[in-house]
N, C-alpha and C positions, 0 to 999 in steps of 0.2 A: 672579760667585756671591753669593748673598744667602740670606736666610730669609724666608719668606711665612707669612701667617697670615690667617684671615678667619672672620667668623661670619654667616650669613645668618639671621635669626630667623623669617622668614615671619609676623612678628605675634605670635611667642610670647615675645620678650624686648624691653626697651626700654633696655637697657644694652649694646647690640653694641659700641659704640665704646669704652667702658672695658674692656670683656672683651678686645678685640682688643690695645689697648694694653698689657694685661698679658702677652699672649700674645707680642706682638712683643718685649717685653722679654726674655723667656726666650730669644730668638733673637739676642741682642747678638753673642755670639761668631762667628756666620755672617756679620755684617756690621757691623764697627765703623765704617764710613766715614759712616754716615747712617741716618736713620730716617724712615719716612713712613707716614701714616694717611689712610684717606678713610671717611666715613660719610654714609648719608643717613637714618639712623634704624633701619631693620631691616636693613640690610646694612652691613658693615664690613670693610675690607681693611687689612692692615698689612704693612710690609716694612722688612726690615734690609739696607744695601746695602754690598757689598763693590764698590767702584768699579773696573771693568775697561774698559768702553767708555763713551765720553762722561762721562769723569770728573766734569765740572763740571755739566752740564746733564741727566744721565740719570736723576734721582730718581724714585722710583715712589711710589705707584701712577701709571699712565700712563692716558692718556685718549684718545679719538677727537676728531673736530672738534666734535661736537654735545654731548659730555659724556654719552651714552647709554651708553657702554662703558667699563669701566674693567679695567685688567689689572694684575696683581702676577705676577712671573715670577723664579724662582729658575734660574739657567743662562746659557747663551750660545746665541744663534741665529746660526750660522756664516754662513748665506746671506742675512742680513738686508739686504746692499747690493744684490743683485739683486732681492730682494722689494720693497724700498724703490722701487727705480726702476720696476718695474712698477706699484706703487701710485701713485706720482706721475704716472705717464702715464695713469692711469684716473681722475686728479683729486682724489687724496686730499693733504692737507696736513699736515706733520709738524711737531710743537713741539720735537722734540729730535733728537739724533743716536743715540739709543739703539738698539740692536739689537732691544730687546723692544717698541718702540713698534710695530713692523711688526705685532705680533699683534693690536692692538685694530682696525687698519684692514683686515687680512685678515679678522678675524671680521665686520666690517661687511659684507664683499662675500660671503663664504662660509659663515657661521655656523660651528657647532662642526666642520664639516669643514676649516676652515682649517689646523687642527693638522697635517694630513697633508702640508702644503707646507713645514712647518719642518724644517731640518737642524740639529741640534745636541743639546745634552744641556739637559733643562729640566723643571721642575716648575712648573705655571702655573694660575693662576686668573683667569677672565673673569667679571665681573658685567655682565649685559646689564639695565639698569634697566627698558627699555620691555616686555621680555617677562618680567620678574621671574625671570630664569634664572641660574644659576651654572653655569659649564663648569670643569671640572678635567681637566689632562691631564698625562701623565708620558712622558717621551721613550721611543723604542723599546726600549732595553735596560734601562731601570731605574737609569741613571747617578745621577740625582737622586731623592731620596725625596719622598713625599707621603702623609701620613696623614689621616685623616677620621674623624668620629663625628657620629652625628645622635641627639639627645635632647630634653630637654624645653625647652632654651633656644635649640634651633635645629640647623642644620648647621654645624658647625666643621671647618676643615681647617688644616694647619700642614706645615712642612718637618720638625718633630721632635715627638715625642710629649710632650716636655717643655712644649712650648707648649700643647697642649690641656690639659695638667694645671694649669698656671698660669692658664689660663682657666676652670678648674673645670668642664670639659666632659665629664670621663670619670669613672666611678665607680672605676676601676682594680682592677676585679675581674680575678683571673687565670683564664685560659681553661686547664683542665686538659689539653685537647686540644693546645693550644699548647705547653704546658709539655713533654708528651710528644714532640712533634716537634721541640722545641729539643734534648732529651736525645739524640735520634736523630741530628740534623743538625747541631747546633751552633748554629743560628740558628732562628728561626720562619719556615719557608717559605710561598711564596705570598701570598695576600692577607690572611691573618690576622695579628694581633700577638699579644702575649702578653697583652693585655687584651680581655676578651668584646666591649666596646663601641667599640673602635677596630680599624680596618682600613687596609690600605694599598693605594693605587692600584696596579695591576699595570703592568708595563712595557707601553709601547704601547697603553695603555688611555685611553678618554674617558670621563668621568663628566659626567652633566647633571642638576641638581637644581633642582627648581620646586616649585610648590604641588601638582603631581599625583604627586610623588614622587622617587625617586632611581633613574637607569638609566645602566648601565654597558655599553660595548661596546669592542672593539678597533678601532683605527684602522689598525693595521699588522700584517699576519700574514705571517710569512716561510714560504716554501714552497721546497723544492728544484727548481731548474730544470735545464735541460739542462747537462751538464758540458761544460767548454771541449772544443775539438775535439782538443787535444794538451797534453802537458805545457808545452811551450814557449809556447803561446798563454795557458795558465793563468798562467804566470809573468809574461808581458808585461801581462796584465790587472791581476794583483795589484800589480805595481809602479806602474802608472799610477794605480789606485784609492788606493794608500796615499799616494802623493806628493801627490795632490789633497787627500786628507784631512788630511795633515799641514799643508799650506799653509793650509786654511781654518782649522786649530786654533790657527794662530799669529796671528789677527785679534785685536788688542787695542789699547789706547791705553796701556798700561803695559808693562814689559819682561816677557817670557816666557822661562822656563827649561825645564830638563828633567832629571828623574830619570834617572841613567846608573848602572845596577848593573853593567854589563859584560856582562849577559846579551844573548842575541839580540835580545829584543824592545826592551828599552830602547835597545840600541845602534842598531838600524835607525831608530827614531824620532829619536834625537839627531842621527844622520848626515843624515837626510832634512830635519830642522827647521835644522840648521846650513847646509845648501844654500840652504834657501828664506829664512831670517830675513834681513831688511834690515840687521840689526845683529848683531854677535857673540853668540852664544848663551851663555847661562850654564847650566852642568850642575852636577849635585850627585850625589855618591855617598857611600855608608857605607863605612867600613873598620871592621874588628874586630881592633884591635891585639892583644889578648889570645887571638885564637883564628884561626890562620892557615888552619884547615880551612874556615871560613866566610868569611874575608876575599877579597873579589873584585876589591881595588885594582889588581892587575896586569892585569886585564882591562880595566876602565874606562879606565885610564891609557894604553892602546893605542888606544882610541877618542878620547880626548882629545887626543893627539898628531896624530891624523889630521885631525880636524876644526878643531882650534885653539880650542877653547871656552875661555871663562872658567870654570874648574873649581874647585869647593870640595868638599874632603873632609870629612864629618861622622864623626869618630871616635866608635863607640859601645863604651863599656866595658860589662862586666857590671853594676858598680854603677849605670851611667846606665840602662841598660835596666830594672833592677829598680826604680829610683827612679820610672820612668814607669808602674808597675803601678798606683799608686793614682790619678793623675789621669786615666789612660786608662779604667779600669774605673767610676770615679765619674761619667764623664760619659755612660754608657750609659743609654739609656730602657728597653732591654729586654736579657734576658742574651744574651749574645753569646760564643762560645767559640772564636774564631780567635785564638791567642795572638800572631799576627803583628801584631796591633792595637797592641802594647806598643811595639815598635821603629818602627812607621809613625807612631804617636803623636809619638814623640821626633823622628824625622827630620822630619816636617811642622813642628815647632816651630822647629827650625833652619833648615829652608830659608825659612821665613816672614821671617826676619830679612833676607833678601836680595832676594827677590821675592814678588809676590802670585799668579803663575800659573805652573805647571809642566805639561809634557807627561809622560806615563807611558806604559809599554808594557803596562799592563793589559789583558787581553782576548785577547791573542794565544794564550795557552794554551788557552784554551776553544774558540776557531776553528780552531786548526791542529793540535792534539793534542799539547801540551807536557808534560803532566803523567804520571807514571809509571802512574797507574792506567788513561790510554789505551793505554799499551803493553800493558798486562795485558789489556785487551779485545781487543787484536789477536791474542794468542795463546791465552788461556784457553779461549775458545769452541771452539777446534779440538783442545785438548790433550785426550788420553784421561783418563777418571776415575782409571784406575790411576796415572797420573802425578802427577796432583794429589795422590792419597792418599800416595804415596812422597815427594813434596816437603814435604808437611805434616808426615809423620814425622821427615824430615832437619831441618827448620826447628825442630821442638820441642826439639832437642837442645842448640841453642845459646842464649846470652843475647841477650835481645832488649830495644832501645832506641834512643838516639841518641847515645850517648856516644862510640863510634868507629866506625870503617867496618864492622867485623865485625858489631856490634850493629844497625848501620843495615841492612846486607845481609840479616840474620835477619829484621828486622821487615818489610822490604819483601816477602821471600818467604813469611811468615806472611800477609801481607795478599792476596797474590795466591793462594795457595792456599785460603784463606778463603772467597773469593768465585768462585774459578776453577771449582767444580764446580756452581755454580747455572746451570742452562740458559737461564733467560729474560734478555735483555740488561738490562731496567729493573732487575729485582731483583738481577741480578748487580752492576750498577753501584752500586745503593743500599747493598749490603753494603759496596764499597768506599769509598763517600762517607760513610757513617754514623760518626758519633762514638761513640755506644753502639749494640751490637748489639741486637737485640730482646729477647734473654735478659737481658742486663744492664739494660735498661730495666724489664722485668719484676721483676728483682729489686730494683732500686733503689725503684720506685714502684708496687708490686704494687696498691694500691687505685685507680690512675689507668689501669692498663694495659688497659682494656677497648676503647678507641677504636681507630681505623684506624691501623695502622702507617705511618710514614713511608714505607716501601718501596712502599706503594700509590700515593703521589705520584709518585715516580720511575718506576714500572712504566706509570702512566697517561701521563706525558709522553712516555716511550719510545714507547708503542703509538700516540700521536697522530701523532708524527713517522714512525714506522714504516709507517704507511699510505700515505707519500708518498715514503719515501727509497729506493725500489727495492731493499730489503735491504741496505743499508749500515750495519752495526751501528756502526762507527766514528763516522760522522756522527750516528747515533741517540744515542750516548752523548754526544757534544759538544752535540747539541741540548737534551739533558735537563739538562746542566750549566749551559747558556746561560739557560735557563728557570727553574732553581732555585738553583744554586750562585752563579752570576755575580751575579744581583742580590741575593740573600739573604746572600751571605758577602763575596766579593771587593769588589763595588762598595759595599756598606754599609760595610766596613771603610775604604775609601778616603775615602768621605764623611764618616765619623764622625772619622776621625783628622786629615783636612785641615782640616774645617770647624770643628772644635774649636778650631784655630789660626788660622782665617781665611785659608786658603790654598786657592785653587782649583786642582784637578787636571783636567786633560783627558786623553781617552784616544782618540786618533786610530783605534787598531784597532777600536773599536766604532762608527765612522761606519756608518751602516746599509747603505750601498751595499757596504762591505767586507764586512759581516756576510753579506748575500745572496750575494755573490761565494763567501764561504768555504763555504756550504752547497751550491753547484753543484759543488765541487770533490770527487772521490771520496776516501774515506778512505785508500784505499791511496797516494795520493799524498801524504797529510801524514804517514803513519807507515811507516818503512822500517828494517829491520834492528831494532836496539835504540834507535832514536832517532825522536823526534817532530819536528814542524814541518819536516818535510823539504821542502815548497814553499817555505816562508820561507827557508831557508838556501840553496836554490838560486836563489831569486829576486834575493837581494841578495849572492850570493857574490862578486861583483866590489866591493862596498862595505865588507864586514865584514872586520876582520882575520882572517887565517886561524885563530888560536887561538881567537878568539871564536866564529867559525863553527862550529868543531868540538866546543865544549864542551857538555856535558850540562847539563839542569835542575838549579838549584841553588835549594832552598825558602829562605824568608825567616823560618822561625819561630825563636824563641829557644829555648834548650835548657830548657824548663820541666820536662822529665823529670827532669834532673839537679837542677833548683833544688827540686823536691818531696823529693828525697832530702837536700837540705842547706839552702840558705838560706831556702827557702820552706815548709820542714816545719812548723815551729811556726805560722807566719802560715796555713798551710792549715788546721790544725786549730782555731785560733781563729776564722776565717771560717766553717768548719763549724758550730761551736757557737752563733755569733752569729746566722747565717742559718737555723738549725734552728727559731728560735723562729717564724718565718713559714713554714718548709717542714716541718712534722712529717710530711707525706706521704713524705719520703725517709728510707729505712731507714739507720740508723746502721751496722747490721753490714754491709749491702751495701757501703757507702763503705769500711770497714775492709778488706773483702775485696780490693776492687780496689786499695787503697793497699799491702796487704801483698804482692799479687803483683807490684806494681811494685817496691817496696822491694827485694824479693829477686831482681828481674829474671828472674822467671819469665815475664812478659808486660810488654810496654810498656803501659802504661795512662795515658799522659802525656795523651791526648786526652781520655778520660774523667774523669781527675782535673781537669783544667782547666776542662771544662764543669761540674763540681760546684762547683768553686771560684768561677767566674764567676757561677753561678746564685745561689749563697748570699750572695756579695759584693752583687750586684743587689738581691735580696731584703731584705738588712740595710739597705741605702741607701734603697730605696724604701719600706721598711717594710710590705710586702704579700707575699702568697704564697697557698698552697692547702693 
C-alpha cells in the first residue's frame, strides 16, 4: 500500500519534477518506508512506499525492459504470480519480485486493456513515453482512491487531494453542488469532489490522457446473471469463492493480521484466514469497557478460542475516542460525515503498532443485506400506506436517539416510516440513506438549493440496475449502495483512517468474483424474517460459533448524539462560529433549530449535526468555503 502522484505537462510546464516531489512529500503518511521519483522533463511520477511485497527490491516507479513504460501503483495485485509466469513464458524479463511490475509488462502486450486482467485493490498510473500517453485506473469496487485535475500546468493526479494542493494544481474553489450533495449524503458522491477542478476516478474506470485530450471508460461492468440452481448450490459456490479470495488476500512478505469485531463478517474472514495462513494469525478487536451495550468482546473471544489466534484487544474509552476527533478530522481533504471514522482512526493507530496489513469484513453488508435499511426495503414496499401512517404517529410519541434501547427503537421506526411511504425504490432508499433530508438542506442553505437533489443520483443508479435485475428490489438497493455509499463512505473511511496510520486494510468480500456472484443471488435468499445476510449465516453455519451466527447487526458509531448534548456541546458551537467565516451560505437559525430539536429529544439530529460539525471543521482548517 502506498501513495502515488504525477504530473504530465504536455509542454506546458518545465518544473514537473519539482512539483511531483512536493506532491509526494504530502503523502508520506501513506508510505513511510521509502520514496521514489522519475522524470523525463514533461512527465514526472512520484511514489511513497509501504513495503508489503518484495520488501527490499520493490521500490517504485517500476519500468519495463526498454524503459518506455513507467508505472506507479497504490495497492496490491493478488494474482501477480500467475500473471508473472504467463509473462515470463512470453519472453518478458523482470527486474524485481514486486507484484506491481506485472502491470508494466502486461501493458506492453495489451495496452490499456491490460487492467482488466488484474485482481486486487489498486489505483495506478502508467506513462507510455513512446505514445506520450498517461493511463490511470482504479480497482473495480473503488477500494483505493485516485484524484486528478487538469489545468495550466498540465494533468496531475494523486492518491489524495492534499497532494494536488501541495503541487498547487487546484484553485480549491468549492463546488456548491458538491456541498449540497455532501449535506444530503454525508460525503460527495460519484466522480465529483468538493472542489470544482478536481475529480475522482470512478470504481472500475480507466482514464487515458494524451495530447488529444482526456477520455474515460469503464473496464468492468457488473450485470446480474443467472441465479444459482438452488440455495445449496449458492452456498457451496459462495464458500468456494470466499475461501479463494481470503487465500489470495494473505499474499504478503510481512505478517498479516485481521480485524475481528465478533460480527459475522469479520468472524468468517478471520476463521478462513486462520485456516489458510501458514503462520498463526494475529487478530485485533475493540472493547468498550465503559459501555457494555456496545462492547462485543464476548463474541470475538469465542472466535479467538476456536481459531487459536494471537489476539490483541484494544480498549477504547470515551476519552480516547474524543481525543481522536481532532487528528481524524484534521486529516480530511473533503468534508466527511461518518462519525465512525473517529474510532476507526484510533483502532488503525493501535493495530499499526503490531502489523502492517490486516484483513477486514467490510463489504459483506452491502453485498448480502446486513443493514437495517435493507430490512426496511424488504417490507416497506409491501406495507399499506395506512400502516405506515399509524406507525409514524406511534413513533412520534417516544423519545428519539441512541442513548438506550427504547430511543434506538423509536429512531429506527421513524426512519422506516419516513421512507416507507415512497413508492420508488431509488428515492425510497435515498431517503433512508440521506444524512439531511431535502427539506433540511433547503433550510440550511437556501441560496444553494436550486441544483439536482442527491435523491436523483440514487434513483438513477437504481434505475440502471433495475433494467437488468428482473424486478429484484433488494438487489437493486444493494447495487445502488455498492455504486454510491460503498466507495463514497465505507471504503473512503477505511482508506482515510488506515492510511493516515500507514496500515493496509484488505477486504476479501470485495473480490470482484465474490461481488459478481452476490448479485446473482436473489434478494429473498439474503434477507429472511428480521435478519439480513441469511445466505452468509447458512454457508458458514458449521464454522461460526452459534452465538455469533445468530446475533444481529451492531453498528460502530460513537455516541455523538449524546456528546453533542454534553462533552462536545461547547466545541460544536465554537466550530460553527469559526467555520461560518468561510460558510456564510449556512443559515445559523436553521442550525439552531436542528440543535434544539436534538437537545430536547424531539428528534435524533445526530447525523445532521455531525455533518455540519464536520463541514465547518473542514472549512476552518482548509480556509475555504462558499
